matplotlib code that plots the C-alpha trace (Angstrom):
import matplotlib.pyplot as plt

x = [0.0, 2.7, 2.7, 1.1, -1.9, -2.2, -2.2, -4.9, -7.1, -6.6, -7.6, -10.8, -11.6, -11.0, -13.5, -16.0, -15.6, -14.7, -15.0, -12.6, -10.6, -8.3, -7.1, -5.4, -3.3, -2.9, -1.0, 2.3, 5.9, 9.5, 11.4, 14.9, 16.8, 17.2, 15.3, 16.8, 19.0, 16.1, 16.0, 13.0, 11.1, 8.5, 5.0, 6.2, 4.3, 5.6, 3.6, 4.5, 5.6, 6.8, 7.1, 10.2, 9.8, 13.4, 13.1, 12.0, 14.9, 17.6, 19.9, 23.5, 26.4, 27.4, 24.8, 21.1, 20.1, 16.7, 14.8, 14.9, 13.6, 10.5, 8.7, 9.7, 9.1, 5.8, 4.4, 4.2, 1.1, -1.6, -1.9, -4.6, -2.5, 0.7, -1.2, -2.5, 1.0, 2.5, 0.1, 1.6, 5.3, 5.6, 6.4, 3.1, 1.1, 2.8, 2.4, -1.3, -1.7, 0.2, -2.0, -5.1, -3.8, -3.0, -6.6, -7.9, -5.3, -6.5, -10.1, -9.3, -7.4, -10.3, -12.9, -10.8, -10.6, -14.3, -15.2, -12.6, -10.9, -8.0, -5.9, -5.6, -3.4, -1.4, 2.2, 4.6, 7.3, 10.8, 12.3, 10.9, 11.9, 15.3, 17.5, 20.5, 23.5, 22.8, 25.5, 24.4, 22.3, 19.4, 21.0, 21.9, 25.0, 26.2, 25.2, 23.7, 25.4, 23.5, 23.9, 27.6, 28.5, 30.4, 27.6, 25.0, 22.2, 19.9, 18.1, 14.3, 14.2, 16.2, 13.9, 10.9, 12.6, 12.4, 15.5, 15.2, 15.1, 17.8, 20.1, 20.6, 23.2, 22.3, 25.9, 24.9, 22.0, 22.4, 22.5, 19.9, 18.6, 15.3, 12.3, 11.2, 9.5, 6.2, 4.2, 2.9, 4.1, 3.6, 4.2, 6.4, 5.3, 7.8, 7.1, 9.3, 9.9, 8.6, 10.3, 7.9, 8.7, 7.5, 9.6, 9.7, 12.8, 14.6, 18.2, 19.7, 22.6, 20.4, 18.0, 20.8, 22.1, 18.8, 17.9, 21.1, 20.8, 17.2, 16.4, 13.6, 12.4, 10.4, 9.8, 6.4, 4.8, 1.7, 2.3, 4.0, 1.1, -1.6, 0.2, -0.4, -3.9, -5.7, -4.9, -3.0, -1.3, 0.6, 0.4, 2.3, 3.1, 6.6, 6.4, 10.0, 13.4, 13.5, 16.2, 16.5, 15.3, 11.8, 8.8, 5.0, 4.8, 4.4, 2.0, -1.2, 0.1, 1.7, -1.5, -3.4, -1.0, -1.2, -5.0, -5.1, -2.8, -4.9, -8.1, -6.5, -5.0, -8.4, -10.0, -7.6, -8.6, -11.0, -13.3, -14.8, -18.5, -20.8, -19.8, -16.1, -15.4, -13.5, -15.6, -13.6, -14.2, -17.2, -19.1, -16.4, -17.4, -14.9, -14.8, -14.7, -17.6, -17.8, -21.0, -21.0, -23.6, -24.0, -24.2, -24.7, -28.3, -30.2, -29.3, -25.6, -25.1, -21.7, -21.6, -19.1, -19.0, -17.1, -15.9, -14.4, -14.7, -13.5, -12.7, -10.1, -10.1, -11.6, -13.2, -14.6, -15.7, -18.4, -18.4, -21.0, -22.0, -19.0, -16.5, -13.7, -11.6, -10.7, -8.3, -7.3, -4.7, -4.0, -3.6]
y = [0.0, 2.5, 5.2, 7.9, 5.7, 4.6, 8.2, 9.1, 6.1, 6.7, 10.4, 9.4, 6.9, 9.6, 11.8, 9.0, 7.9, 11.0, 9.2, 6.5, 5.4, 2.7, 1.5, -1.8, -2.0, -5.7, -7.5, -9.0, -7.6, -8.5, -9.3, -9.0, -12.1, -11.2, -9.0, -8.2, -11.3, -13.6, -15.5, -14.5, -17.1, -16.8, -16.5, -14.5, -11.2, -7.7, -4.9, -1.2, 0.8, 3.5, 3.8, 5.0, 6.2, 5.2, 6.4, 10.0, 12.4, 14.2, 12.8, 14.1, 13.2, 9.7, 9.2, 9.5, 11.2, 10.2, 13.2, 12.7, 15.9, 15.9, 17.9, 15.3, 12.0, 10.3, 11.2, 8.8, 6.8, 8.4, 7.7, 4.9, 3.1, 3.4, 2.0, -0.9, -1.7, -1.4, -4.1, -6.7, -5.7, -7.7, -11.3, -12.4, -10.0, -11.2, -14.8, -14.3, -12.5, -15.2, -18.0, -16.2, -15.5, -19.2, -20.1, -17.7, -18.9, -22.5, -21.4, -19.5, -22.5, -24.8, -22.5, -22.3, -26.1, -26.6, -24.0, -25.4, -22.0, -21.7, -20.3, -22.8, -20.6, -23.6, -23.5, -24.6, -26.2, -25.3, -27.1, -24.2, -21.5, -20.6, -17.6, -17.0, -15.0, -11.3, -11.1, -14.2, -13.0, -14.8, -14.9, -17.2, -19.1, -19.1, -18.3, -14.8, -11.6, -9.4, -11.6, -11.8, -8.4, -7.4, -5.4, -6.3, -6.4, -9.4, -10.2, -10.3, -14.1, -14.9, -12.8, -14.8, -18.1, -20.1, -20.8, -24.5, -24.0, -21.4, -23.7, -21.4, -23.2, -24.6, -23.9, -20.2, -20.8, -19.1, -21.6, -20.8, -22.3, -23.6, -24.5, -28.1, -29.3, -31.0, -29.9, -26.8, -23.3, -21.0, -17.5, -15.2, -11.6, -8.7, -5.1, -2.3, 0.2, -0.8, 0.5, 1.9, 2.9, 3.1, 0.3, -3.4, -4.3, -7.1, -6.7, -8.4, -6.0, -2.9, -4.6, -5.0, -1.5, 0.2, -2.0, -1.1, 2.6, 3.1, 0.1, -1.2, -4.8, -5.2, -3.6, -2.7, -0.1, 1.4, 2.2, 5.6, 6.8, 5.8, 6.5, 10.3, 10.2, 7.8, 6.4, 3.4, 0.1, -1.7, -5.5, -7.5, -11.2, -11.9, -13.6, -13.2, -11.9, -8.7, -10.1, -11.1, -14.7, -13.5, -15.2, -15.3, -18.8, -17.7, -14.8, -16.6, -18.0, -14.7, -12.8, -15.3, -15.0, -11.2, -11.3, -13.7, -11.4, -8.4, -9.9, -10.9, -7.4, -5.8, -7.7, -6.0, -2.5, -0.8, 2.1, 5.0, 5.0, 8.0, 9.6, 9.4, 6.4, 3.4, 0.3, -2.6, -6.2, -8.2, -5.3, -4.6, -5.1, -6.3, -6.7, -10.5, -11.2, -13.7, -12.5, -9.7, -7.2, -4.3, -1.5, -0.5, -0.7, 2.1, 1.1, 1.1, -2.7, -4.1, -4.8, -5.1, -3.1, -4.6, -2.9, -4.6, -8.1, -11.6, -10.4, -7.9, -4.1, -2.5, -3.7, -1.5, -2.6, -0.5, -0.8, 1.0, 3.3, 5.0, 3.0, 2.1, -0.5, -0.7, -2.6, -2.1, -3.5, -6.3, -10.0]
z = [0.0, 1.0, 3.6, 1.5, 0.6, 4.2, 5.4, 2.9, 3.9, 7.6, 7.2, 5.4, 8.2, 10.8, 9.1, 8.8, 12.4, 14.4, 17.8, 16.8, 19.9, 18.7, 15.2, 14.8, 11.6, 11.1, 8.3, 7.5, 7.6, 7.1, 10.2, 11.5, 12.6, 16.2, 18.7, 22.1, 22.0, 21.0, 17.7, 15.5, 13.4, 10.7, 12.1, 15.1, 15.7, 16.3, 18.0, 17.5, 20.5, 18.0, 14.3, 12.3, 8.7, 7.7, 4.1, 4.9, 5.1, 3.1, 0.5, 0.8, -1.5, -0.4, 2.4, 3.3, 6.6, 8.1, 9.5, 13.3, 14.9, 17.0, 14.2, 11.6, 13.4, 14.0, 17.4, 20.3, 21.0, 23.2, 26.9, 26.5, 24.0, 26.0, 29.0, 26.9, 25.7, 29.1, 30.3, 27.9, 28.3, 31.5, 31.2, 32.7, 30.5, 27.3, 28.2, 28.8, 25.5, 23.7, 25.2, 24.2, 20.7, 20.3, 21.1, 18.4, 15.9, 16.3, 16.0, 12.8, 11.3, 12.2, 10.6, 7.4, 7.3, 7.8, 5.1, 2.7, 2.2, -0.2, 2.6, 5.5, 7.6, 8.7, 10.1, 7.4, 9.6, 10.7, 7.6, 5.5, 7.8, 6.4, 7.3, 5.0, 5.8, 5.2, 2.5, 0.6, -2.4, -4.0, -7.4, -10.3, -9.4, -13.1, -16.7, -15.9, -17.0, -14.6, -11.5, -12.2, -13.5, -10.4, -8.9, -6.3, -8.8, -9.2, -12.4, -12.5, -13.3, -10.2, -8.1, -9.3, -8.7, -5.5, -3.4, -4.2, -7.9, -7.8, -5.8, -2.8, -0.6, 2.8, 3.8, 3.9, 6.4, 9.8, 12.7, 15.3, 18.5, 17.1, 19.3, 19.6, 16.4, 17.2, 14.2, 15.8, 16.5, 19.4, 17.9, 20.0, 20.5, 20.3, 21.1, 19.7, 17.0, 13.5, 10.4, 7.8, 4.3, 0.7, -0.6, 0.1, 2.0, 0.1, 1.2, 4.2, 4.5, 4.3, 6.8, 9.3, 8.8, 9.2, 12.2, 13.9, 13.1, 14.2, 16.4, 14.3, 14.8, 11.5, 8.1, 6.6, 4.4, 6.1, 9.7, 9.3, 7.2, 9.6, 12.9, 13.1, 11.5, 14.0, 17.4, 16.1, 17.1, 14.3, 14.6, 11.9, 11.4, 10.2, 6.8, 5.6, 6.8, 4.7, 2.4, -1.3, -0.4, 0.6, -0.9, -0.2, 1.1, 4.7, 4.2, 5.0, 8.3, 9.3, 8.6, 10.8, 13.7, 13.6, 13.4, 16.4, 18.5, 17.4, 18.6, 21.9, 22.4, 21.7, 24.5, 26.9, 25.8, 28.2, 27.2, 29.0, 29.6, 29.0, 32.3, 31.5, 33.8, 32.8, 31.9, 33.3, 34.6, 33.6, 32.2, 29.6, 26.0, 23.4, 19.7, 19.9, 17.5, 14.7, 13.0, 10.4, 11.6, 9.3, 11.8, 15.4, 16.6, 18.2, 21.7, 20.9, 21.2, 20.0, 16.2, 13.4, 10.2, 7.3, 4.1, 1.1, -0.3, 0.8, 4.4, 3.1, 3.2, 6.3, 9.4, 12.1, 15.5, 17.1, 20.9, 23.1, 20.2, 18.7, 16.6, 18.9, 17.1, 13.5, 11.2, 7.7, 5.3, 2.9, 3.3]

ax = plt.figure().add_subplot(projection="3d")
ax.plot(x, y, z, "-o")
ax.set_aspect("equal")
plt.show()
């Protein structure tokens, strides 16, 4: 989508839903190999604490400088969102969120199986989760003038070819401490700064450089555009490692893990009632609904408003009257 289109879409949504309290921007992203000393695996989920637009700045001879002043950078999340994120930054809070998300992920996978959906949202297995050295390019190994012209360029045919067909060497795989393989996957949840830009990140070396310079834990293309337009939390499932070996095989599963975490997180979000008091405990309403109601009824009962086709596009949850939770993005 890109940050410009995301900003335009978010601005229109803000005008349509002026009492919007929380927007969840859910989708897929490219990850970095390691976050805070922990190995990252495909299907893990990142949640934004901040957003950095790493391609917005000034081009000088020989180097590019990202704009980093307070006026240039996306603002920090509001108090309600900061409180929500603080509740899951503790080990106990994150484990509870992770357990709830696993339940919703299994429900989603079972529903897709019963309805015979094209996308089954199933875990593909550790054998297909391969991280190559950042300097090892996804290129033809011989018989290609562009891939072997002495530059770092990769020809279009190589880009469209899988690692298996291209012959990417297993000797270039990064050794990692992998979790026990039992046919399932318990997605880890990371919270940090998400890098947002208008280009797809497909370079392991640039990924590592930008991650080191700006402390970003993932790369995507919408967060910076929506961040200052609506109260927003970016939740993305990691579907590749932001390098030249990326492919779309993991996108369905990563989208499902992000959606499951988004639903679990939304349940922890409390709202103010009409008197300005916090609605908590058993009386709290959430957006955990499976039916597709068209609008909020006259008494302000919870409902879901969906825009778009085939469960893509926009979804808005209306809680106690005003729209309070919203997601938008692509699969």
